[in-house]
N, C-alpha and C positions, 0 to 999 in steps of 0.2 A: 504494500500500500504506500501511498505518498505521505510525505511529512505533513503534519498539521501546522497551521499558523501558530506563531507564538502568542501567548497571552500574558498580559501584564496586569498584576493585581496590586491595588493600593489599599492600605488599611483605612477603614472608615471609623472615625472617632466622633461619636456624638458628644456634643458639649453637655455639661451638667449644669442645670440651673437649680438654685436653692428653692425650697418650698417657702410658703408664707410663714410668718412667726407671730407670736403674741395675738393669736386669734381669740376674739371675745364674742360670745353669743348671749344676748339678753332679750328676754321677753318683756314687751311693754304692754301690760294688761289694759291700760287705759285706751290705747290705740289699737289693740289686738294685732300687733305686728312683732316680728323678730328683727332685732338690729344686730348685724354682724359687722365687725370691723377687724382689721388685721394690719400687720406691719410687713413691709417688703423693701429691702434695701436698694434693689436695683431700680433705677428710674428710666430704664430704656423705653423707647417708644414702640418697640415691637412685642410688647407683652399683652397677653390676654389672661384674665382670671376667670376660672370656671368654678362656680359654686355647685357642690353636690349636696343633695338632700335625701335623707331616708325617713320614711314615715313609720312610726311605731317600730315593728320588728322587720320591716322591709329593708333590703339592701340599698346602699347609696346609689343614686342615679344622677347624671348630669341634670342640673336644674336651671341655672341661669348663666349666661356668658356676659362678662363685663369687658367691653372692648376698649374702655378708656384706661390706659396703663397707669395713670396717676390716681385712679380711684382706689380707695382702701376701705370701702364700706358698701354694704348692701342691705336693703330693707325688704324683708319677706312679709308681704301683706296677704299672701294667698294661704290663709289658714282656715282650717275647718275644725272638725271635732277630733283632732288628733290628740293622743295622750303624750307622745314623745316625738320630738323632731331631732334628727341627727344631721349635722352639717360638717362638711370638710371643703377644702379649696385646693385646686391644682393650678399651677402657673404654666402657661404655654407660650412659646414664641411663635411668631408668624411663619417661621420655617418648620414648625412641627415638633420642636424639642419641648419636652414636658418635665416638670418637676415631680418629685414624689408627692403623694397625697399628704396634706397637712394632717395633724391630729384630728380625730373625729370628736366633735363635741356634741354631747347629748343634752337636750333641753326638755325637761318635763314641763308641760304646759299646765299651769295652775291658774285657772280662770276664776274670777269672783262671781 
């Protein structure tokens, strides 16, 4: 048989981006909404924050995408008769690199 063409391979290294830190989740009973805020050191303009939410014992799912890279808060006003809400955040770049999931914060909803 004939010789095959040569193949050149280059290693592909995905950059690592840090997860959000100091995430806080608070229920505002008067307004019936959940306030989520976090810290993130990188102020790059190519960041997207994705809020994940799990209801009661259901697993986390992508819930809201925040396209403003300077935003460090989100208000969840889509509440119903849930007992527990679980939240986490992932950071993505516009090129598809993603951070690890933040810590999951569980919030028992105590309504008056």
